[in-house]
C-alpha positions as CSV (number, residue, x, y, z in Angstrom):
1,M,0.0,0.0,0.0
2,A,1.4,3.4,-1.0
3,Q,2.2,5.9,1.7
4,S,0.0,9.0,2.0
5,L,1.6,12.4,1.7
6,E,0.8,13.0,5.4
7,S,3.0,10.0,6.3
8,I,6.0,11.2,4.4
9,P,8.8,12.0,6.9
10,N,9.9,15.5,6.2
11,N,11.3,18.7,7.8
12,V,10.0,21.1,5.1
13,D,6.6,21.7,6.6
14,L,4.9,19.8,3.9
15,S,1.6,19.8,5.7
16,S,1.2,23.5,5.5
17,D,1.9,24.0,1.8
18,R,-1.2,23.0,0.0
19,R,0.1,23.9,-3.5
20,L,3.1,21.7,-3.0
21,Q,1.0,18.9,-1.6
22,R,-1.2,19.0,-4.7
23,A,1.8,18.9,-7.0
24,L,3.4,16.0,-5.1
25,E,0.0,14.1,-4.9
26,Q,-0.1,14.1,-8.7
27,W,3.6,13.0,-9.0
28,Q,3.5,10.3,-6.3
29,P,1.4,7.7,-8.1
30,N,3.6,8.1,-11.2
31,F,6.6,7.5,-9.0
32,L,5.1,4.3,-7.5
33,G,4.2,3.2,-11.0
34,W,7.8,3.7,-12.1
35,W,9.1,1.9,-9.0
36,N,6.9,-1.1,-9.6
37,E,7.7,-1.2,-13.3
38,V,11.4,-0.8,-13.3
39,G,12.5,-1.1,-9.7
40,P,13.9,-4.3,-8.1
41,E,12.3,-7.2,-10.0
42,G,10.9,-10.1,-8.1
43,F,11.2,-8.8,-4.6
44,Q,8.5,-6.1,-4.2
45,A,6.4,-8.2,-1.9
46,H,9.3,-9.3,0.3
47,R,10.0,-7.7,3.7
48,V,13.5,-6.3,3.8
49,Y,15.6,-5.1,6.8
50,L,16.1,-1.5,5.7
51,R,17.3,1.7,7.2
52,T,14.8,4.5,7.0
53,A,15.5,8.2,7.7
54,I,12.7,9.8,9.7
55,S,14.5,13.0,10.7
56,V,17.9,14.7,10.3
57,E,18.9,14.2,14.0
58,T,21.5,11.6,14.9
59,D,19.0,9.2,16.3
60,G,16.5,9.8,13.5
61,W,18.2,9.2,10.1
62,A,19.0,5.5,10.6
63,N,16.0,3.5,11.8
64,F,16.1,-0.2,11.0
65,D,13.1,-2.4,10.5
66,Y,11.5,-4.8,8.0
67,V,9.5,-3.1,5.3
68,R,8.2,-3.9,1.8
69,M,10.0,-1.7,-0.6
70,P,6.8,-0.1,-2.3
71,E,5.8,0.9,1.3
72,Y,9.2,2.5,2.1
73,R,8.8,5.9,3.6
74,W,10.7,8.1,1.1
75,G,11.2,11.3,3.0
76,I,12.1,14.9,2.2
77,F,14.9,16.2,4.4
78,L,17.0,19.3,4.4
79,E,19.8,20.0,6.8
80,P,18.7,22.6,9.4
81,K,19.1,26.2,8.4
82,S,22.1,28.2,9.6
83,D,23.4,31.7,9.2
84,R,25.5,30.6,6.2
85,K,26.8,33.2,3.7
86,I,27.7,32.5,0.1
87,G,31.2,31.1,0.5
88,F,32.9,31.6,-2.9
89,G,32.8,33.3,-6.3
90,D,31.8,36.8,-7.1
91,N,29.0,36.8,-4.6
92,Q,31.1,35.6,-1.7
93,G,30.0,37.0,1.7
94,Q,26.4,37.8,0.5
95,P,23.4,36.1,2.2
96,V,22.5,32.7,0.7
97,W,19.4,32.6,-1.6
98,E,16.2,31.2,-0.1
99,E,14.5,31.5,-3.5
100,V,15.9,31.0,-7.0
101,P,17.5,34.2,-8.4
102,G,15.9,34.9,-11.8
103,E,19.3,35.2,-13.5
104,H,20.4,31.8,-12.3
105,R,17.1,30.0,-12.8
106,N,18.0,28.0,-15.9
107,A,21.5,27.1,-14.6
108,L,20.1,25.9,-11.3
109,R,17.3,23.9,-12.9
110,R,19.9,22.2,-15.2
111,I,22.2,21.4,-12.3
112,I,19.3,19.9,-10.3
113,V,17.8,17.9,-13.1
114,T,21.2,16.4,-14.2
115,Q,21.8,15.3,-10.6
116,A,18.2,14.1,-10.1
117,D,18.3,12.0,-13.3
118,T,21.1,9.8,-12.0
119,E,19.0,8.6,-9.0
120,P,16.3,6.7,-10.9
121,A,18.8,5.7,-13.6
122,S,20.8,3.6,-11.2
123,V,17.7,1.9,-9.8
124,E,16.8,0.9,-13.4
125,Q,20.4,-0.3,-14.1
126,Q,20.3,-2.6,-11.0
127,R,16.7,-3.9,-11.3
128,L,17.6,-7.5,-12.1
129,L,20.5,-8.0,-9.7
130,G,18.4,-9.6,-7.0
131,K,18.0,-12.7,-9.0
132,T,21.8,-13.4,-8.9
133,C,22.7,-12.1,-5.4
134,P,25.8,-13.7,-3.8
135,S,24.2,-13.7,-0.4
136,M,21.2,-12.4,1.6
137,Y,23.5,-9.8,3.1
138,D,24.4,-8.4,-0.3
139,L,20.7,-8.6,-1.4
140,R,19.7,-6.4,1.5
141,N,22.5,-3.9,0.7
142,L,21.4,-3.7,-2.9
143,F,17.8,-2.9,-1.9
144,Q,19.1,-0.3,0.7
145,V,21.0,1.4,-2.1
146,N,17.9,1.3,-4.4
147,V,15.4,2.8,-1.9
148,E,17.9,5.5,-1.0
149,E,18.3,6.4,-4.6
150,G,14.5,6.7,-4.7
151,R,14.6,9.0,-1.7
152,H,17.3,11.1,-3.4
153,L,14.9,11.4,-6.3
154,W,12.2,12.6,-4.0
155,A,14.6,15.2,-2.5
156,M,15.4,16.7,-5.9
157,V,11.8,16.5,-7.1
158,Y,10.8,18.5,-4.0
159,L,13.2,21.3,-5.1
160,L,11.8,21.2,-8.7
161,H,8.2,21.4,-7.5
162,R,8.8,23.9,-4.7
163,Y,11.0,26.4,-6.5
164,F,10.6,26.0,-10.3
165,G,6.8,26.2,-10.9
166,R,5.4,24.6,-14.1
167,D,8.9,24.1,-15.5
168,G,9.9,22.1,-12.4
169,R,6.7,20.0,-12.6
170,E,7.4,19.1,-16.2
171,E,11.0,18.3,-15.4
172,A,9.9,16.0,-12.5
173,D,7.6,14.1,-14.9
174,E,10.4,13.7,-17.4
175,L,12.6,12.1,-14.7
176,L,10.1,9.2,-14.6
177,A,9.7,9.1,-18.4
178,R,13.4,8.5,-19.3
179,R,14.8,5.0,-19.0
180,S,18.4,3.8,-18.6
181,G,19.7,2.4,-21.9
182,S,16.6,3.4,-23.9
183,G,17.1,4.2,-27.5
184,D,14.3,6.7,-27.5
185,K,14.5,8.4,-24.1
186,P,17.9,7.5,-22.5
187,R,19.2,9.0,-19.2
188,I,21.1,12.3,-19.5
189,L,24.6,11.0,-18.7
190,N,26.0,8.1,-20.7
191,T,27.4,6.2,-17.7
192,F,23.9,5.8,-16.4
193,N,22.8,4.1,-19.6
194,E,25.4,1.3,-19.2
195,P,24.0,-2.1,-18.3
196,I,24.7,-3.5,-14.8
197,D,23.8,-7.1,-15.2
198,D,26.4,-8.7,-12.8
199,W,27.5,-8.0,-9.2
200,L,31.1,-7.2,-10.1
201,S,29.8,-4.3,-12.2
202,F,27.5,-3.3,-9.3
203,F,30.3,-3.2,-6.8
204,M,32.4,-1.2,-9.3
205,F,29.5,1.2,-9.9
206,T,29.0,1.8,-6.2
207,M,32.7,2.2,-5.7
208,F,33.5,4.5,-8.6
209,T,30.3,6.0,-10.0
210,D,28.6,6.6,-6.6
211,R,31.9,8.2,-5.5
212,D,31.5,10.7,-8.3
213,G,28.1,11.4,-6.7
214,K,29.9,12.1,-3.5
215,Y,32.0,14.8,-5.1
216,Q,29.2,16.3,-7.1
217,L,26.9,16.5,-4.0
218,S,29.8,17.9,-2.0
219,A,30.3,20.7,-4.6
220,L,26.5,21.4,-4.5
221,A,26.5,21.4,-0.7
222,Q,28.5,24.7,-1.0
223,S,25.9,26.3,-3.2
224,G,24.6,29.8,-2.6
225,F,21.1,28.4,-3.3
226,D,20.5,27.3,0.3
227,P,17.7,24.7,-0.2
228,L,20.0,22.9,-2.7
229,A,23.0,23.0,-0.3
230,R,20.9,21.8,2.6
231,T,19.3,19.0,0.6
232,T,22.6,17.6,-0.8
233,R,24.3,17.8,2.6
234,F,21.8,15.3,4.0
235,M,22.0,13.2,0.9
236,L,25.7,12.7,1.5
237,T,25.0,10.9,4.8
238,E,23.3,8.2,2.7
239,E,25.7,8.3,-0.2
240,A,28.4,7.1,2.2
241,H,26.7,3.8,2.6
242,H,26.6,3.3,-1.2
243,M,30.3,3.7,-1.4
244,F,30.7,1.4,1.5
245,V,28.8,-1.3,-0.4
246,G,31.1,-0.9,-3.4
247,E,34.4,-0.6,-1.7
248,T,33.8,-3.5,0.8
249,G,32.2,-5.6,-1.9
250,V,35.4,-5.4,-4.0
251,D,37.3,-6.0,-0.7
252,R,35.6,-9.4,-0.4
253,V,36.1,-10.3,-4.1
254,V,39.8,-9.5,-3.7
255,Q,40.0,-11.4,-0.4
256,R,38.5,-14.6,-1.9
257,C,40.8,-14.5,-4.9
258,A,43.9,-13.8,-2.8
259,E,43.1,-16.7,-0.4
260,L,42.7,-19.1,-3.3
261,I,46.0,-18.1,-4.9
262,A,47.8,-18.3,-1.5
263,A,46.4,-21.9,-1.1
264,G,47.9,-22.8,-4.5
265,K,44.6,-22.8,-6.3
266,D,43.4,-21.3,-9.6
267,P,40.7,-18.7,-8.8
268,R,39.0,-19.3,-12.2
269,A,38.8,-23.1,-11.6
270,E,37.4,-22.4,-8.2
271,H,34.7,-20.2,-9.6
272,A,36.1,-16.9,-8.3
273,V,37.2,-13.7,-10.0
274,P,40.8,-13.7,-11.1
275,F,42.8,-10.5,-10.6
276,D,43.3,-9.8,-14.3
277,I,39.5,-9.6,-14.9
278,L,39.1,-7.5,-11.8
279,Q,41.7,-5.1,-13.1
280,K,39.7,-4.8,-16.4
281,Y,36.6,-3.9,-14.5
282,V,38.5,-1.3,-12.5
283,N,39.7,0.2,-15.8
284,F,36.2,0.3,-17.3
285,W,34.2,1.7,-14.5
286,F,36.9,4.2,-13.3
287,S,37.2,5.7,-16.8
288,L,33.5,5.9,-17.3
289,S,33.1,7.7,-14.0
290,L,35.8,10.2,-14.8
291,D,33.7,11.4,-17.7
292,L,30.9,12.4,-15.3
293,F,32.9,15.4,-14.2
294,G,32.6,17.0,-17.6
295,G,35.3,18.6,-19.8
296,E,38.7,19.5,-18.3
297,V,38.3,23.1,-19.5
298,S,34.7,24.4,-19.1
299,S,33.2,27.8,-19.3
300,N,30.0,26.4,-17.6
301,A,32.1,25.3,-14.6
302,A,33.6,28.8,-14.5
303,D,30.1,30.4,-14.6
304,F,28.7,28.1,-11.9
305,F,31.6,28.9,-9.6
306,A,31.6,32.7,-10.3
307,S,27.9,32.8,-9.6
308,G,28.1,30.9,-6.4
309,L,26.0,27.9,-7.7
310,K,28.6,25.1,-7.3
311,G,31.8,25.2,-5.3
312,R,34.8,23.0,-4.9
313,F,35.1,19.9,-2.7
314,R,35.1,21.2,0.8
315,E,35.2,24.8,-0.4
316,D,34.5,26.0,3.2
317,T,37.9,24.5,4.3
318,L,39.9,26.3,1.7
319,E,41.8,29.6,2.3
320,E,40.9,31.5,-0.9
321,H,37.5,31.5,-2.4
322,K,37.6,33.8,-5.4
323,A,39.8,31.8,-7.7
324,M,40.7,35.0,-9.6
325,G,44.1,35.4,-11.3
326,Q,45.1,31.8,-10.5
327,T,45.8,29.0,-12.9
328,Y,45.7,25.2,-12.8
329,H,48.2,22.9,-14.5
330,M,46.9,20.0,-16.6
331,E,48.0,17.9,-19.5
332,V,46.1,18.1,-22.8
333,P,46.8,16.3,-26.1
334,E,48.5,18.4,-28.8
335,G,50.3,17.2,-31.9
336,G,50.2,13.6,-31.0
337,K,51.6,14.0,-27.4
338,L,50.5,15.3,-24.0
339,V,51.7,18.8,-23.2
340,E,51.3,20.7,-19.9
341,Q,48.9,23.7,-20.1
342,E,48.0,26.4,-17.6
343,V,44.3,27.1,-17.5
344,P,42.5,29.8,-15.6
345,L,41.5,28.2,-12.3
346,R,37.8,29.0,-12.7
347,N,37.7,27.2,-16.1
348,A,39.4,24.2,-14.5
349,M,36.9,23.6,-11.8
350,N,35.7,20.3,-13.2
351,E,39.3,19.1,-13.3
352,V,39.9,20.4,-9.7
353,L,37.0,18.2,-8.6
354,R,38.1,15.3,-10.7
355,D,41.6,15.4,-9.2
356,E,40.2,15.1,-5.7
357,Y,38.1,12.2,-6.8
358,V,41.1,10.4,-8.2
359,K,43.0,10.7,-4.9
360,D,40.0,9.2,-3.1
361,C,39.7,6.3,-5.6
362,Q,43.4,5.6,-5.0
363,R,42.8,5.2,-1.3
364,G,40.3,2.5,-2.2
365,L,42.9,0.7,-4.4
366,D,45.5,1.0,-1.6
367,R,43.1,-0.8,0.7
368,W,42.5,-3.6,-1.8
369,N,46.3,-4.0,-2.4
370,K,46.9,-4.3,1.4
371,I,44.5,-7.3,1.4
372,I,46.6,-8.9,-1.4
373,E,49.8,-8.0,0.4
374,R,48.7,-9.7,3.6
375,T,48.4,-13.0,1.8
376,G,52.0,-12.7,0.5
377,I,51.0,-12.2,-3.2
378,S,52.9,-9.6,-5.3
379,Y,50.0,-8.6,-7.6
380,R,48.8,-5.0,-7.4
381,L,45.6,-3.5,-8.7
382,E,46.1,0.0,-10.3
383,L,44.0,2.9,-11.5
384,P,44.5,3.6,-15.2
385,N,45.8,7.0,-16.2
386,V,43.0,9.6,-16.5
387,V,43.5,9.8,-20.3
388,F,42.6,6.1,-20.8
389,H,39.2,5.2,-22.4
390,R,37.7,8.7,-22.2
391,Q,34.5,9.7,-24.0
392,I,34.2,13.3,-22.7
393,G,36.6,16.2,-22.6
394,E,40.1,16.8,-24.0
395,F,40.9,13.1,-24.4
396,R,37.7,11.9,-26.1
397,D,39.4,11.8,-29.6
398,I,42.6,10.1,-28.6
399,K,43.6,6.6,-27.8
400,A,45.9,5.8,-24.8
401,D,47.0,2.7,-22.9
402,P,46.3,2.4,-19.1
403,D,49.7,4.0,-18.4
404,G,48.7,7.1,-20.3
405,N,50.9,6.6,-23.4
406,L,49.2,7.8,-26.6
407,I,48.8,5.1,-29.1
408,D,47.3,4.7,-32.6
409,E,44.0,3.1,-33.5
410,T,45.6,-0.2,-34.6
411,T,47.5,-0.6,-31.4
412,W,44.3,0.1,-29.4
413,N,42.2,-2.4,-31.3
414,R,44.9,-5.0,-30.9
415,N,45.1,-4.5,-27.1
416,K,41.8,-3.3,-25.9
417,E,40.6,-6.7,-24.7
418,K,43.7,-6.9,-22.5
419,W,42.6,-3.6,-20.8
420,L,38.8,-3.7,-20.8
421,P,36.4,-6.6,-20.2
422,S,36.0,-8.8,-23.2
423,G,33.0,-10.8,-24.3
424,D,34.6,-13.9,-22.8
425,D,35.3,-12.1,-19.5
426,G,31.7,-11.0,-19.3
427,E,30.5,-14.6,-20.0
428,F,32.8,-15.9,-17.3
429,I,31.6,-13.4,-14.7
430,K,28.0,-14.1,-15.7
431,S,28.6,-17.8,-15.1
432,L,29.5,-17.0,-11.5
433,M,26.2,-15.2,-10.9
434,K,24.2,-17.8,-9.0
435,Q,21.6,-16.7,-6.5
436,V,22.5,-17.5,-2.8
437,V,19.7,-16.6,-0.4
438,E,20.2,-19.0,2.5
439,P,21.1,-16.9,5.6
440,G,24.8,-17.1,6.3
441,K,25.8,-18.6,3.0
442,F,27.9,-16.9,0.3
443,A,28.7,-17.5,-3.4
444,S,32.0,-19.1,-4.3
445,W,33.5,-15.9,-5.6
446,I,33.1,-13.6,-2.6
447,A,34.2,-13.7,1.0
448,P,31.8,-13.0,3.9
449,P,31.8,-9.5,5.4
450,R,33.6,-8.8,8.7
451,V,30.5,-7.5,10.4
452,G,26.8,-7.5,9.6
453,I,24.5,-4.6,9.0
454,D,23.3,-3.0,12.2
455,N,25.7,-5.5,14.0
456,K,23.5,-8.4,13.1
457,P,25.0,-12.0,13.2
458,G,26.3,-13.7,10.1
459,D,23.2,-15.8,9.6
460,F,20.7,-13.0,10.1
461,E,17.7,-13.1,7.8
462,Y,18.0,-9.7,6.1
463,V,15.2,-10.5,3.6
464,K,12.1,-12.5,4.4
465,I,12.0,-14.7,1.4
466,A,8.8,-16.4,2.4
467,V,6.1,-13.9,1.3
């Protein structure tokens, strides 16, 4: 049974805004129709041990209980108001905006819609994964990610309905009309049209692509449009779990492979993921996620920063917030080689954010390599160079190997299946994807987690399979 608007947890005084209520009342059935059509397939009637946010307080944003996903209480939460000033750009020091400034209306709508579109897209990409889950623990984590992406969609749709009038309502409807991978109405960003039909891809997506989300949300959390900043700050508390699912998921794949090699066994023969395939998946999803930051040199990024719409990662911790008269060093292709170029800092804001992201991803790789080292194996997983396999920005028209060396088309075609997942790799990974739902049991290719969700024991029944 669908939740009534009166039961939606919120701290935006939803009950007193009749116009907003009417708009959301019209949108809500369409959302539930979308969820039932392209949300997690085969598990809508099952009770799942999920975390639900009911307030922004420490004891309110993580309530655990069994719930059927269509009955999940998708809430609307903004971080409490503060006396914040615009923290960067030409408007630094001025009061934050409580309403949308007319001159920034189109830019803000574009920013919000682009971020909002990623939320339902990932649910659509992951809709069939429950049928091949490696454990009940992982099944529950998948569904937690899914319902929180749904809540993030609600958060952004609230902003569209509350602050953008008819245009916002139309954009909110379009968010439910597009479909990941559709030939007619695809999702806005290409990465969110990629299929995710195996769990190794899911873990890589939540490790690398959701980490892009962390950096995009962190930049928007600095915005001079206060409702957007307050919304994204709360979303970040949930986004952390998505990255946890990805990073620890790969931890466990690495652990299983390393243990088998240390025991003198062939991971492939033991139905586990060998390191060479794991490396290819790292190459693929990391490079796709790099594209999400946009072009290395961007006038839009400069305008967003100058206007106070989108800051840098942890802008409020930096010493200088104008970025005037400064430059940023980056490499760009020129004459068949990479040359260093100085770009005005404001025009390099996408690259500034991307560089922080790369450092964060490297910390994850370091963690995986420590797991390998502890078993006495010399293999190391590596991030490919940022010029590798790019479809957006300065490097979209060049070919490069994972070390960043520029190569010709012939060399690329001869080696690409060494660097990116091949058809055979995909078939092998697919052959491992056997559903395991007995509490406490795990598929052959993944190690158990160190600790359960909400400190539950290893054989806890996270999903009530009997309807």
